[in-house]
N, C-alpha and C positions, 0 to 999 in steps of 0.2 A: 532383465526386468522389464515389464510392460511399461510403456510410456503413458501412464495414466493422465498426465497433465495435458496431453495433446487432444483429448477426446472432445473438448469444447471448441476446437478450432483456434485460429490465431487472429491477431489484430496488429497493425503497424505501430511501432513505437520507436522513435529516434532512428528511423531508417532501417529497422529490422522488423521481422514478423515474429512476435513472441506468442507463446501459448497463453490463452486467456486466463488460465489459472496458474498463478505464480506462488510466491512464498514471501511472507513478511517476517523479518528476523527479530522484531522487537521483543518477543516473549522469550528469546534465548538468554537475555540478561536475568539478573536476580529479581527478587520482589520489588515492585514499583519501578521496574525497568532500571534497576540500580544495582551495581556490583556484579560479581561473577555468578554464573549459573550454579545451581546446587549440584548438577551432574554435568561436568564439562564433556565427558565422553559421549553422553547421550545427545548433547547439543551438536557435537561434531557429526554424530550418526544421522541426526535429522537432516542436516544440511546436505550430507552426501546422498542420502536416500532421495531427498527432494530432486536433486539434479539427475540422479539415476532414473527417476520416474518421469523425466521430461520437463521439469521446471527449468525455464530459461529466463526467468524474470524474478530477481530477488530485490526486495526493498529493505533498506537499512538506513542507519544514520550513525555518525560518530557520537551523537549525544545519547544513544542508547547504551547505558552502562555507567558512565560514558566509556567509549572506546571498545567495550566488551564485544558487541555483536560484530563489529568490523574485524576485530582480531580473530574471532571464531571463524568468520567467513574465510579469512585469509588462511588460517590453519587448515580448515577442512577442504578448501577448493583450489587454492593456488598451486600451480599455475591454472588460471581459469579456463574452462572450455570456451572455444571460439564463439559459440552461439549464446553464451550467458551474458545477459544484460543486467548490470547492477545499478539500481537507482538509489541514490542517497539523498539526503536533505540537509539543509543548514537553516539557521534562524533561531536556535536556542542553545543554551548551555545548562549544565547541572551544577548545583552547589553541593556542599558536603552533607546537606540534609535531604538530598534527593529531589529538591524543588526544581521545577522547570523555569528557567529565567530567559526572558527575551534576549536575543543577540542579533539585532536587526541593522546595526550600523555597517557601512561598507567594510571597515576593518574586521568586524566580527565575521562577516560573510567570507572574506578572504581567509581568515584563520580557520573557519569551519571547512572550507574546501581543502586547505592544506592538511588538516587533521584527517579528513577522509582519505585523501591521497596516500598519506603516510601509513595509516593503519590498514588500508586495503592493499598496499604495495602496488599502487597504480601510478602511471604518469599522467593519465587523463581519466576523468570520471565520465561514464557513459551518459548519465542524466543526473542533474542536480535539481531537486525541488526546493524552491524558496518557500519555506514554511513561515507564514505570517502569524505572529504571536501577538494577540491583542491583550488588553488589560484583563479580560476574563478567560482567555485561552479559547474562546469561541470566535465566531466571525465578528469582524469589526470593520465597517467601511472606513475608507481613508486611502490616500495615495500610497502606492507601493512602488512608485517609479524609481526611487533611490536604490531600493533593494534589487530590483530587476536590472537596473543599469549596472550595479556592481557585479552581478553574475554575468551579464553580457560582456563586461570588460575581461573577466576571467575566461570566458568562452573565446574571446578574440586572442587571448594569450595561449590558447590551446590546452588549458587545464580542465575545461568543462566541454563535454561534447554537445549536450542539448540541455534545454532549460524547461523545467516544469514548475507548477505552483501547488501549494498545499494550504488548506484552510482559508480559502478566498471566496469573495463574492463574484457574481457575474460582472459587475462594474469593474472590479479589480482585474479580472481576466482580460476584459477589453483593453484596459489601460496597459497591461503587460504586453498584449499583442501589438500594441503600437510601438513597442520598444524592441521586442525580440520575438523570434519564432517560439511559440509555446507548444510543447509536444504532449503534455499530459496535465491533468488537474487531479489532485488527490484531496478529497473532502469527505466529511462524515455523511454516510448514506447507507441505509439498510432497509429491510422490510418495514421497520417501525419509524424510520427517520427519513422522510422523502422530500425534504425541502428543496433538493437540487433537481427535481424532475425536469424543469424547463432547461436548466443549464446542461444536463446530460444530453438532451435532445439537440440543443444548440451545438455542443461540441461534436456530437455524432455527425451533424451536417457538414462540419468542417474536417472530419476525419481525424479528430483529436481524441486520444484515450482519456477515459475517466476511471480513476482508481479509487474505489470507496475504502476509506479506513473505518474500522469498527464494523466490518460487514456482518459480524455475528453479535453485535451489541457492545463489543469492547469489554470493559471490566464488569459489566452487568449483562450477562448473556440474554438473548431474546427468549421470551417464553410466551406462548399463547395456545389456547385450546384449539384454535383453527390450525395453527402451525403443527401441533402435535397430531391432530386428526389427519391432515394431509400426509404427514410423514408415515403414519401407520398404514394408510392406504397404499403407499408406494414402497412399503418395507424399507424405509430409509430412516435416518435420524432427522430430528428437527433442524439441526445445523446444516445437514446436507441439503435439505429443502431450501433453507434460507440462502445458501450459496447458489443453488440451481436457479432460484427465482432471480437473483441478480444477473446471472449469465443470460437468462432469457429476457431480462428487462430491456437491454440494448446491446447491440453488437460491439460497441466501443467500450464496454465495461471490462476492465481487467481486474481480476481478484488477487489479493495478496493475503489470504488468511494465514495467521501465525500460530505456531504451537511449539512447545518444547518436547512433545510426545510423538514417538513414531506411530503409535496407534491413531492418534488424532490427525497426524499428517496424512496417513493412508485414507482415513475417513474423509478428510477434506478433498483430497485429490479425486476420490471416487465420485464426488458431486459433479465433476466435469462431464460425466456420461449420463447423468440423471436428467431425464426430460419430463417436464411437468405437462400433463395433458391439459387441454384448454379449460375444462370444467374446474380442475383444481387450481389452475393458474388464476382463473377468475375469482375464486374464493380468496386467494391470497391478495390479489389486486384490490379487492373490496375492503380489506381490513383497514381499519383506522388505527391511529396511534392509541386511542383509548382502549382498544382490544388487546394491546400488547402489555405484558407485565415484565418486570425485571426481577430476576432472582435476588 
């Protein structure tokens, strides 16, 4: 099988060079990222085809399901390929109603790391992102020192290989960097949501990976007449164009689009080889958020 994921090149992450288009496992769980998938065999097939297609960066968390995506990854891929980097995250738990609850205390972080280790059948996690969960689940300024220090202690014990951050401000990134080496930042960013432009450039200058979540809009997919017109001109889908735009936005951007569909997986991976010519790239760059609609 062709290594579709390698067409966009690589970027260093946690001491390795990973292909810039990876895979996010969140959508493998049931509705609202809760409970088992409707088709377990299909979920296993997606994971195996992703890796066979050159994906060597998988993003997951034990609070997806909970436990579901990690158990699927273990069933589909263990023993893991030597070049596969699995990035997980801590900082939340789920209740019986599928709500996302903050789990930000040191004991919560320790428990989250051990949950990920157990369900992935690992002795050490390659990268753990500290997901900061504020009162509205959006960005919220405030010290994250206690959380990062807790992860750093687990790193010193050999349970965590490298530390990343998720859902953080530039100020919080700087604070975390004063405590530990930060290898990646995972924030909300896409064609319509560009608040992190300055942070992306800052991290690029430091050689640090930026991993946008909701690269295609999340639960409300991106829609725009400009996006559709550019896609038609390139004989591509709007979602392929949105991913290609991110890949061309900055070399330190690593993509983790998620899907539970083999067809969508292949479509996403093909975006790694899609190049946007300067004139069409300029049209997309000029779009403002008011031009974007949500389905």
